[in-house]
Wavefront OBJ file of the C-alpha trace (Angstrom):
o trace
v -63.484 13.142 -10.024
v -63.384 15.114 -6.917
v -60.715 14.590 -4.279
v -62.083 13.622 -0.938
v -61.007 15.178 2.297
v -57.922 13.403 3.738
v -56.600 12.094 0.413
v -52.999 12.861 -0.590
v -52.372 14.524 -3.903
v -49.969 12.984 -6.402
v -47.085 15.457 -5.933
v -47.247 15.208 -2.132
v -47.225 11.414 -2.330
v -44.206 11.497 -4.696
v -42.295 13.732 -2.300
v -43.049 11.441 0.654
v -41.948 8.320 -1.251
v -38.711 10.058 -2.290
v -37.973 11.063 1.312
v -38.565 7.508 2.532
v -36.215 6.102 -0.129
v -33.528 8.644 0.801
v -33.860 7.710 4.473
v -33.496 4.006 3.654
v -30.412 4.731 1.527
v -28.847 6.827 4.297
v -29.483 4.034 6.812
v -27.766 1.471 4.544
v -24.743 3.746 4.015
v -24.506 4.449 7.762
v -24.538 0.736 8.496
v -21.605 0.000 6.182
v -19.590 3.080 7.155
v -20.194 3.269 10.901
v -21.280 -0.168 12.038
v -19.782 -2.518 9.462
v -16.411 -4.040 10.299
v -13.543 -2.438 8.435
v -10.848 -4.770 7.171
v -7.937 -5.080 9.560
v -4.826 -5.394 7.425
v -1.486 -3.715 6.795
v -1.186 -1.597 3.659
v 2.258 -0.541 2.459
v 2.983 2.600 0.474
v 6.308 3.726 -1.018
v 7.696 7.054 0.192
v 9.938 9.085 -2.079
v 12.077 7.569 -4.812
v 13.952 4.326 -4.132
v 17.677 4.599 -4.890
v 20.421 2.201 -5.980
v 24.070 2.836 -5.210
v 27.438 1.109 -5.566
v 29.358 -0.653 -2.806
v 32.280 -2.464 -4.421
v 30.860 -4.601 -7.239
v 27.480 -4.844 -5.500
v 24.373 -2.733 -5.986
v 22.472 -1.746 -2.863
v 18.884 -0.523 -3.074
v 17.097 1.532 -0.415
v 13.277 1.625 -0.457
v 11.397 3.675 2.153
v 7.922 2.370 3.006
v 5.121 3.407 5.350
v 2.390 1.192 6.800
v -0.836 3.101 6.063
v -3.008 0.147 7.085
v -4.859 -0.483 10.314
v -2.765 -3.333 11.774
v 0.874 -4.183 12.275
v 2.796 -5.712 9.380
v 4.515 -8.814 10.757
v 6.309 -11.089 8.261
v 9.517 -13.076 8.166
v 12.550 -11.195 6.877
v 12.761 -13.528 3.878
v 9.148 -12.722 2.903
v 10.148 -9.220 1.779
v 11.643 -9.493 -1.716
v 12.791 -7.149 -4.452
v 13.123 -8.263 -8.076
v 15.313 -6.056 -10.256
v 17.620 -6.791 -13.187
v 16.212 -10.311 -13.363
v 17.359 -11.141 -9.826
v 15.180 -11.568 -6.750
v 16.751 -10.836 -3.367
v 15.378 -10.908 0.171
v 15.490 -8.115 2.703
v 19.045 -7.465 3.875
v 18.218 -4.962 6.610
v 15.842 -2.188 7.650
v 16.079 1.087 9.532
v 13.173 0.014 11.756
v 11.335 -3.157 12.642
v 13.760 -6.100 12.345
v 14.132 -8.438 15.284
v 14.651 -12.174 15.452
v 14.313 -12.767 11.704
v 10.957 -10.948 11.605
v 10.105 -7.643 9.986
v 7.507 -5.710 11.979
v 6.051 -2.321 11.056
v 3.310 -0.677 13.121
v 0.545 1.407 11.499
v 1.779 4.895 10.599
v 5.464 3.973 10.969
v 8.118 4.147 8.251
v 11.166 2.028 7.540
v 13.915 2.108 4.945
v 14.465 -1.353 3.510
v 17.919 -2.393 2.291
v 18.434 -4.934 -0.498
v 21.830 -6.189 -1.762
v 22.299 -7.305 -5.366
v 25.645 -9.117 -5.264
v 27.865 -8.337 -8.263
v 25.098 -6.470 -10.147
v 26.489 -2.915 -10.215
v 27.916 -3.348 -13.730
v 24.440 -4.341 -14.971
v 22.865 -1.042 -13.871
v 25.715 1.498 -13.743
v 24.881 3.037 -17.141
v 21.163 3.402 -16.455
v 19.430 6.374 -14.889
v 16.406 4.386 -13.647
v 15.549 0.697 -13.330
v 12.166 -0.897 -12.730
v 11.611 -3.463 -10.011
v 8.871 -5.325 -8.163
v 8.673 -5.092 -4.361
v 6.807 -8.067 -2.892
v 5.744 -8.344 0.747
v 4.032 -11.599 1.680
v 0.490 -11.017 2.882
v 0.413 -7.452 1.550
v 1.084 -7.790 -2.171
v 3.413 -6.523 -4.879
v 4.184 -3.051 -6.170
v 6.077 -2.004 -9.274
v 8.627 0.656 -8.363
v 11.130 2.790 -10.263
v 14.597 2.970 -8.725
v 16.943 5.879 -9.383
v 20.544 4.799 -9.972
v 22.986 7.075 -8.149
v 26.285 7.371 -10.006
v 29.418 8.957 -8.650
v 31.213 11.013 -11.279
l 1 2 3 4 5 6 7 8 9 10 11 12 13 14 15 16 17 18 19 20 21 22 23 24 25 26 27 28 29 30 31 32 33 34 35 36 37 38 39 40 41 42 43 44 45 46 47 48 49 50 51 52 53 54 55 56 57 58 59 60 61 62 63 64 65 66 67 68 69 70 71 72 73 74 75 76 77 78 79 80 81 82 83 84 85 86 87 88 89 90 91 92 93 94 95 96 97 98 99 100 101 102 103 104 105 106 107 108 109 110 111 112 113 114 115 116 117 118 119 120 121 122 123 124 125 126 127 128 129 130 131 132 133 134 135 136 137 138 139 140 141 142 143 144 145 146 147 148 149 150 151 152
């Protein structure tokens, strides 16, 4: 069979189909990346190593967090909890973002959270590290490792 003038050969047709499929794929990716709505939510990340230290018979724990999300974290102070040594406690204080019983952290900002475990120092004083779960309502939970600071 002889090809007629104006007909496309097989390899040329395959190349054209491939280019069209690539263009469609690029358009779909561009839609989701550039035009699609990104989720607006706070995302919390732990900075450094959380530490526990002794104040009297109590154990205090400092956890430094950063909001790497796209919106402000705004929860009640009692919605930030730390569970360690079988005890769950609410947020005692923070270096930034506490006002009127609310904990607020803007995107890109950091805060050191303070938790007080009443009478629990004797439970952790002989350990080097303890595991805990930090829970922030509306954001989620993270398992963290806390370094126990001992004075010798």
